[in-house]
VEXDREN-2710 file (C-alpha; in Angstrom, 1 decimal):
% VEXDREN-2710
k/r/px/py/pz
1/MET/-38.3/70.5/30.7
2/GLU/-41.7/71.5/29.3
3/SER/-44.9/71.2/31.2
4/THR/-48.6/71.0/30.6
5/THR/-51.7/70.1/32.4
6/CYS/-52.9/67.2/30.1
7/CYS/-50.5/65.5/27.8
8/VAL/-52.5/63.5/25.2
9/VAL/-50.4/60.6/23.4
10/GLY/-51.6/60.0/20.0
11/GLY/-53.2/62.2/17.4
12/GLY/-56.0/59.9/16.2
13/PRO/-59.7/60.6/16.5
14/ALA/-59.7/60.2/20.4
15/GLY/-56.7/62.3/20.9
16/MET/-57.5/65.2/18.7
17/MET/-61.3/65.3/19.8
18/LEU/-60.0/65.3/23.5
19/GLY/-57.4/67.9/22.9
20/LEU/-59.9/70.2/21.1
21/LEU/-62.6/69.8/23.9
22/LEU/-60.1/70.3/26.7
23/ALA/-58.7/73.4/25.2
24/ARG/-62.3/74.8/24.7
25/ALA/-62.8/74.2/28.5
26/GLY/-59.4/76.3/29.1
27/VAL/-57.2/73.5/30.0
28/ARG/-53.6/73.6/29.0
29/VAL/-53.3/70.5/26.7
30/THR/-50.5/69.2/24.5
31/VAL/-51.0/66.4/21.8
32/LEU/-48.1/64.4/20.8
33/GLU/-48.3/62.7/17.4
34/LYS/-45.5/60.5/16.3
35/HIS/-45.8/60.9/12.5
36/ARG/-45.2/63.9/10.4
37/ASP/-48.9/64.3/9.3
38/PHE/-52.2/62.4/9.3
39/LEU/-51.7/60.8/5.9
40/ARG/-52.0/57.2/6.4
41/ASP/-54.1/54.5/4.3
42/PHE/-56.6/52.0/5.7
43/ARG/-57.4/53.8/8.9
44/GLY/-61.1/54.0/10.0
45/ASP/-62.5/56.4/7.5
46/THR/-65.9/56.5/8.7
47/VAL/-67.7/59.2/10.6
48/HIS/-70.8/58.0/12.2
49/PRO/-74.2/59.8/12.8
50/SER/-73.4/60.4/16.3
51/THR/-70.0/62.1/15.5
52/LEU/-71.6/64.1/12.8
53/ARG/-74.1/65.5/15.3
54/LEU/-71.2/66.2/17.8
55/LEU/-69.4/68.3/14.9
56/ASP/-72.5/70.3/14.6
57/GLU/-72.8/71.0/18.2
58/LEU/-69.1/72.0/18.1
59/GLY/-69.8/74.5/15.2
60/LEU/-67.7/72.3/12.8
61/GLY/-70.5/70.9/10.8
62/GLU/-70.6/73.5/7.9
63/ARG/-66.8/73.0/7.5
64/PHE/-67.1/69.2/7.5
65/ALA/-69.8/69.3/5.0
66/GLU/-67.5/71.2/2.6
67/LEU/-65.3/68.0/2.3
68/PRO/-66.0/65.7/-0.7
69/PHE/-67.3/62.4/0.7
70/PRO/-69.9/59.5/-0.3
71/LYS/-72.5/58.8/2.1
72/LEU/-73.0/55.3/3.3
73/GLU/-76.7/54.6/3.7
74/GLU/-76.8/50.8/3.7
75/MET/-74.6/48.0/4.8
76/ARG/-75.4/45.0/2.6
77/MET/-74.2/41.4/2.7
78/GLU/-74.2/38.6/0.3
79/ILE/-73.9/35.2/1.4
80/ALA/-73.8/32.4/-1.1
81/GLY/-76.0/34.3/-3.5
82/THR/-78.4/35.5/-0.6
83/THR/-78.4/39.3/0.0
84/VAL/-79.2/40.7/3.4
85/VAL/-79.4/44.3/4.3
86/ALA/-77.5/44.3/7.7
87/ALA/-78.2/48.2/8.4
88/ASP/-80.2/50.8/7.0
89/PHE/-79.4/54.3/8.2
90/ARG/-82.1/56.1/6.2
91/ARG/-84.7/55.9/9.0
92/ILE/-82.7/56.5/12.1
93/PRO/-83.6/59.7/14.1
94/GLY/-81.7/62.8/13.7
95/ARG/-80.5/65.0/10.9
96/HIS/-77.6/62.6/9.7
97/LYS/-78.9/59.5/8.3
98/TYR/-75.8/58.2/6.9
99/ILE/-72.2/57.3/7.7
100/ALA/-69.8/59.9/6.0
101/MET/-67.0/58.1/4.1
102/VAL/-64.2/60.6/4.8
103/PRO/-60.4/59.9/4.7
104/GLN/-59.4/60.2/8.4
105/TRP/-56.7/62.6/7.6
106/ASP/-59.4/65.0/6.3
107/PHE/-61.3/64.6/9.7
108/LEU/-58.3/64.8/11.8
109/ASP/-57.1/68.0/9.9
110/LEU/-60.5/69.7/10.8
111/LEU/-60.0/68.9/14.4
112/ALA/-56.5/70.0/14.4
113/SER/-57.5/73.4/12.7
114/ALA/-60.2/73.9/15.1
115/ALA/-58.0/73.3/18.0
116/ALA/-55.1/75.4/17.0
117/ALA/-57.5/78.5/17.3
118/GLU/-57.6/77.8/21.2
119/PRO/-54.7/79.6/23.0
120/SER/-54.2/76.6/25.5
121/PHE/-53.8/74.0/22.7
122/THR/-50.4/72.6/21.5
123/LEU/-50.2/69.9/18.7
124/ARG/-46.6/68.6/18.4
125/MET/-46.0/66.3/15.2
126/CYS/-43.0/63.9/14.9
127/ALA/-42.9/63.4/18.8
128/GLU/-42.8/59.8/19.5
129/VAL/-43.5/58.8/23.1
130/THR/-40.9/56.3/24.5
131/GLY/-41.9/56.2/28.1
132/LEU/-43.6/57.5/31.1
133/ARG/-42.3/59.9/33.8
134/LYS/-43.2/58.5/37.3
135/GLU/-42.8/59.7/40.8
136/GLY/-43.8/57.8/43.8
137/GLY/-45.7/55.2/41.6
138/ARG/-47.8/58.1/39.9
139/VAL/-47.6/58.9/36.3
140/THR/-46.4/62.4/35.9
141/GLY/-45.8/62.9/32.2
142/VAL/-43.9/61.4/29.3
143/HIS/-40.4/60.9/27.7
144/TYR/-40.4/61.3/23.9
145/THR/-38.1/61.5/21.0
146/ALA/-38.4/64.6/18.5
147/GLU/-37.9/64.2/14.6
148/ASP/-34.1/64.9/14.9
149/GLY/-33.5/62.2/17.5
150/THR/-33.4/64.6/20.5
151/PRO/-35.0/63.4/23.6
152/GLY/-37.6/65.4/25.2
153/GLU/-39.6/65.4/28.4
154/ILE/-43.1/66.8/29.3
155/ALA/-44.4/67.0/32.7
156/ALA/-48.3/66.7/33.1
157/ALA/-50.9/66.5/35.8
158/LEU/-52.6/64.0/33.6
159/THR/-51.5/61.7/30.7
160/VAL/-54.0/60.2/28.3
161/GLY/-53.1/57.3/26.2
162/CYS/-54.9/57.6/22.9
163/ASP/-52.3/55.7/21.0
164/GLY/-54.1/52.8/19.5
165/ARG/-54.2/49.0/19.5
166/ARG/-50.3/48.9/20.0
167/SER/-50.3/51.6/22.7
168/VAL/-47.0/52.4/24.2
169/VAL/-48.7/54.1/27.1
170/ARG/-50.7/51.1/28.1
171/ARG/-47.5/49.1/27.8
172/GLU/-45.3/51.3/29.8
173/ALA/-48.1/51.7/32.6
174/GLY/-48.0/48.0/32.9
175/LEU/-51.9/47.7/32.0
176/VAL/-52.8/44.4/30.2
177/GLN/-55.9/43.8/28.3
178/ASP/-58.0/40.8/28.7
179/GLU/-57.8/39.3/25.1
180/PHE/-60.6/38.0/23.0
181/ASP/-60.1/35.2/20.6
182/VAL/-60.3/36.3/16.8
183/PRO/-60.7/34.1/13.9
184/MET/-59.2/36.4/11.2
185/ASP/-56.6/38.8/10.0
186/VAL/-57.2/41.3/7.1
187/TRP/-55.6/42.2/3.9
188/GLN/-56.3/45.6/3.1
189/VAL/-56.3/46.8/-0.7
190/ARG/-57.7/49.6/-3.0
191/VAL/-58.7/49.2/-6.6
192/ASP/-60.3/51.7/-9.1
193/ALA/-64.2/51.7/-8.9
194/PRO/-65.4/49.5/-11.7
195/ARG/-68.0/51.1/-14.1
196/GLY/-71.5/49.8/-13.2
197/GLY/-70.3/48.4/-9.9
198/ILE/-71.4/48.8/-6.5
199/LYS/-72.2/52.4/-6.0
200/ASP/-74.8/54.7/-4.2
201/GLY/-73.0/55.0/-1.0
202/ARG/-72.9/51.4/0.1
203/VAL/-70.7/49.0/2.0
204/PHE/-70.9/45.5/0.6
205/ALA/-69.9/42.2/2.2
206/ARG/-69.7/38.9/0.3
207/PHE/-69.2/35.6/1.8
208/GLY/-69.0/32.4/-0.3
209/GLY/-66.6/29.4/-1.2
210/GLY/-64.6/29.8/1.9
211/GLN/-64.0/33.4/1.3
212/ALA/-65.1/36.8/3.0
213/ALA/-64.4/40.4/2.0
214/VAL/-65.9/43.9/2.5
215/THR/-65.7/46.5/0.0
216/MET/-66.5/50.2/0.7
217/ASP/-67.4/52.6/-2.2
218/ARG/-64.9/55.7/-1.7
219/GLY/-66.0/57.2/-4.9
220/ALA/-63.0/57.0/-7.3
221/TYR/-61.9/53.9/-5.7
222/PHE/-63.1/51.0/-3.6
223/GLN/-61.3/50.3/-0.2
224/THR/-61.4/46.5/0.2
225/SER/-60.8/44.2/3.2
226/TYR/-60.2/40.6/2.4
227/LEU/-60.4/38.3/5.4
228/ILE/-58.0/35.4/5.9
229/ALA/-57.7/33.0/8.7
230/LYS/-55.7/34.3/11.7
231/GLY/-51.8/33.9/11.3
232/ARG/-52.1/32.7/7.7
233/ASP/-50.6/35.9/6.0
234/ALA/-46.9/34.7/5.6
235/HIS/-47.9/31.2/4.6
236/LEU/-50.2/32.5/2.0
237/ARG/-47.9/35.1/0.5
238/SER/-45.1/32.5/0.4
239/THR/-47.2/29.8/-1.4
240/HIS/-49.0/32.0/-3.9
241/ASP/-48.3/34.6/-6.4
242/ILE/-50.3/37.9/-6.6
243/GLN/-52.4/36.6/-9.7
244/TRP/-54.0/34.2/-7.2
245/PHE/-55.3/36.8/-5.0
246/ARG/-56.5/39.0/-7.9
247/ASP/-58.4/35.9/-9.2
248/ARG/-60.1/35.3/-6.0
249/LEU/-61.0/38.7/-5.1
250/GLY/-62.2/39.4/-8.7
251/GLY/-64.3/36.2/-8.6
252/LEU/-65.9/37.3/-5.2
253/PHE/-67.0/40.7/-6.5
254/GLY/-67.2/40.1/-10.2
255/TRP/-64.4/42.4/-11.1
256/ASP/-62.4/41.8/-14.3
257/ALA/-58.6/42.1/-14.7
258/GLY/-58.8/45.8/-15.5
259/VAL/-59.9/46.2/-11.9
260/THR/-57.8/43.8/-10.0
261/GLY/-54.8/44.6/-12.0
262/ALA/-54.5/47.8/-9.7
263/ILE/-53.0/45.2/-7.2
264/ARG/-49.5/45.2/-8.8
265/SER/-47.7/43.0/-6.2
266/TRP/-47.9/41.7/-2.6
267/ASP/-46.6/45.1/-1.6
268/ASP/-50.0/46.7/-2.4
269/VAL/-51.7/44.3/0.1
270/LYS/-51.4/45.6/3.5
271/LEU/-51.8/43.3/6.7
272/LEU/-53.9/44.3/9.6
273/ASP/-52.9/41.9/12.4
274/VAL/-56.4/41.8/14.1
275/SER/-56.6/41.7/17.9
276/MET/-59.3/42.5/20.3
277/GLY/-59.3/43.2/24.0
278/ARG/-60.4/45.3/26.9
279/LEU/-58.4/46.6/30.0
280/PRO/-60.1/45.5/33.3
281/ARG/-58.9/48.9/34.5
282/TRP/-58.3/51.9/32.3
283/TYR/-56.4/54.1/34.5
284/ALA/-53.7/54.5/37.1
285/GLY/-52.5/57.5/39.3
286/GLY/-52.0/60.4/36.7
287/LEU/-52.9/58.2/33.8
288/LEU/-56.0/57.2/31.7
289/CYS/-56.4/55.1/28.5
290/ILE/-59.2/55.7/26.1
291/GLY/-60.1/54.4/22.6
292/ASP/-58.2/51.3/21.2
293/ALA/-55.5/51.9/24.0
294/ALA/-58.3/51.0/26.6
295/HIS/-60.4/48.5/24.4
296/THR/-59.0/47.2/21.1
297/MET/-61.8/46.8/18.9
298/SER/-62.2/44.3/15.9
299/PRO/-62.5/46.0/12.6
300/VAL/-65.9/44.4/12.0
301/GLY/-68.5/47.1/11.6
302/GLY/-66.1/49.9/11.6
303/VAL/-67.2/51.2/14.8
304/GLY/-63.7/51.8/16.7
305/VAL/-63.5/55.4/15.6
306/ASN/-67.1/56.2/16.9
307/LEU/-66.4/54.5/20.2
308/ALA/-63.1/56.4/20.6
309/VAL/-64.6/59.7/19.8
310/GLN/-67.3/59.1/22.4
311/ASP/-64.7/58.0/25.0
312/ALA/-63.0/61.4/24.3
313/VAL/-66.1/63.5/24.9
314/ALA/-67.0/61.6/28.2
315/ALA/-63.4/62.1/29.3
316/ALA/-63.4/65.8/28.6
317/ARG/-66.8/66.4/30.2
318/ILE/-65.8/64.5/33.3
319/LEU/-62.2/65.7/33.7
320/ALA/-62.2/69.4/32.5
321/ARG/-63.1/70.8/36.0
322/PRO/-60.6/68.6/37.9
323/LEU/-57.9/69.5/35.5
324/ARG/-58.7/73.3/35.8
325/GLU/-58.5/72.8/39.5
326/GLY/-55.4/70.9/39.5
327/SER/-56.8/68.0/41.4
328/VAL/-57.5/64.9/39.3
329/ARG/-58.2/61.9/41.5
330/LEU/-58.4/58.2/40.6
331/HIS/-62.3/58.6/41.3
332/ASP/-62.5/61.1/38.5
333/LEU/-60.7/58.7/36.2
334/ALA/-62.9/55.7/37.3
335/ARG/-66.0/57.7/36.4
336/VAL/-64.8/57.8/32.9
337/GLN/-64.3/54.0/32.6
338/LYS/-67.6/53.5/34.5
339/ARG/-69.5/55.7/31.9
340/ARG/-67.9/54.1/28.8
341/ARG/-67.6/50.5/29.9
342/LEU/-71.2/49.3/28.9
343/PRO/-71.3/50.8/25.5
344/THR/-67.8/49.2/24.9
345/ALA/-68.9/45.7/26.2
346/VAL/-72.0/45.6/24.1
347/VAL/-70.2/46.6/21.0
348/GLN/-67.5/44.0/21.6
349/GLN/-70.2/41.4/22.4
350/SER/-71.8/42.2/19.1
351/GLN/-68.4/41.7/17.3
352/LEU/-67.8/38.4/18.9
353/GLY/-71.2/37.3/17.5
354/GLU/-70.1/38.6/14.0
355/HIS/-66.9/36.6/14.5
356/GLN/-68.9/33.5/14.4
357/LEU/-70.2/34.3/11.1
358/ILE/-66.9/35.0/9.8
359/ARG/-65.4/31.8/11.2
360/SER/-67.9/29.7/9.5
361/ALA/-67.5/31.8/6.3
362/LEU/-63.8/31.2/6.2
363/ASP/-64.1/27.4/7.0
364/GLY/-66.6/27.0/4.1
365/THR/-69.6/26.1/6.1
366/LEU/-71.6/29.3/5.9
367/ASN/-74.2/29.2/3.0
368/ALA/-77.8/30.1/2.5
369/ALA/-79.2/27.2/4.4
370/THR/-77.1/27.8/7.5
371/LEU/-77.7/31.7/7.9
372/PRO/-77.7/32.5/11.6
373/LEU/-81.0/33.5/13.0
374/PRO/-80.1/37.2/13.2
375/MET/-79.4/37.2/9.4
376/ARG/-82.7/35.5/8.6
377/LEU/-84.6/38.1/10.8
378/LEU/-82.9/41.0/9.0
379/ARG/-84.0/39.5/5.6
380/ARG/-87.6/39.4/6.9
381/ALA/-88.2/42.5/9.0
382/ALA/-87.1/45.7/7.6
383/PRO/-87.5/47.7/10.8
384/LEU/-84.8/45.6/12.5
385/ARG/-82.2/47.1/9.7
386/THR/-82.9/50.4/11.3
387/VAL/-82.3/49.1/14.9
388/THR/-78.9/47.7/13.8
389/ALA/-78.1/51.0/12.0
390/TYR/-78.8/52.9/15.1
391/LEU/-76.7/50.6/17.3
392/GLY/-74.0/50.8/14.9
393/GLY/-74.2/54.4/13.9
394/VAL/-75.2/56.0/17.2
395/GLY/-74.7/53.5/19.9
396/ILE/-76.4/52.9/23.3
397/ARG/-75.0/56.0/25.0
398/PRO/-74.1/58.5/22.6
399/GLU/-72.1/61.5/24.0
400/ARG/-73.3/65.2/23.5
401/ALA/-70.9/68.1/23.4
402/PRO/-70.2/69.6/26.8
403/ASP/-71.6/73.2/27.2
404/PHE/-68.1/74.7/27.5
405/ALA/-67.1/73.2/24.0
406/ARG/-70.1/74.2/22.0
407/ALA/-69.8/77.0/19.4
END
């Protein structure tokens, strides 16, 4: 049986950032990722200003800047012909006045490469966690299955669940989220970028005629999220052909058949089954959940990755010393939740407000005359767009790199 000081389950943004930071603190850390690589479409591909600053502090800013990416400087919404700039990043404080639209696999590869330089770091791919080791009611590590089907076991002083919205760690620990009602699921597609279309590093949302969608300019293509009423995926696929969807999406964004023709069949339309919740308690003896494992976020605003990274930074700062000393107590784990609880709650409350906008858009009652008050204020007061950009791109409690992890 193998052993480590901290076993991190999940090689996403939270898991890889936590692994890197703890390794720089001299903690023996093993990250388990169930996939062979990080190459997966339709993940959170946004790196926010606070994370860009963090990369600078970790000495990774120059390497990140070498990656090709468009810069998102504005978030725009069009509601029944009325355009609202929901966020303008160009006036927020700090060096990075944009969101970097970087494929998540490039971001994770960067973190993995930096972590691999640390002697106390281990990354194991194709290792799928199947359960938790327990002794006397305390979690003492994990059971996993290797690529060839061989069962394995790792003993750890602390296990951290960073395995996302369908967290195995959370389930196996018996931790149950308080769930929020959500009005939508999401169809995710990508189409070739049309000439003369939405460019200049923008995200553009359109609402009208009972439809709602958001498209992100990714340079060579547009990554598009089309919202449908919650639980309607199977019915819509069974009662409509793909041309129906092409026509609706094309009509919403003004794309012709040359663009929407990239959606060849329903197989090209991926479903995101949206859920949203938060654990009342993120920890147990020997166990901590962070990121979506602790607080499943709505995709609205694309803030999930940013929150997960900031959870990881807070956890590393608080837990590095207890891990080195071999005495992680419930009090230490509670400190992580206490620090990250307010930022999480504020973001989720904001998302619930945005869900009301989505609900009225999907039922066809949203139009220029019924714009919610926050939307009307954003149209009239440009400084408010900087405030919303700061709240979305930096947050109310941004985390700075711990001294032990700085380059």
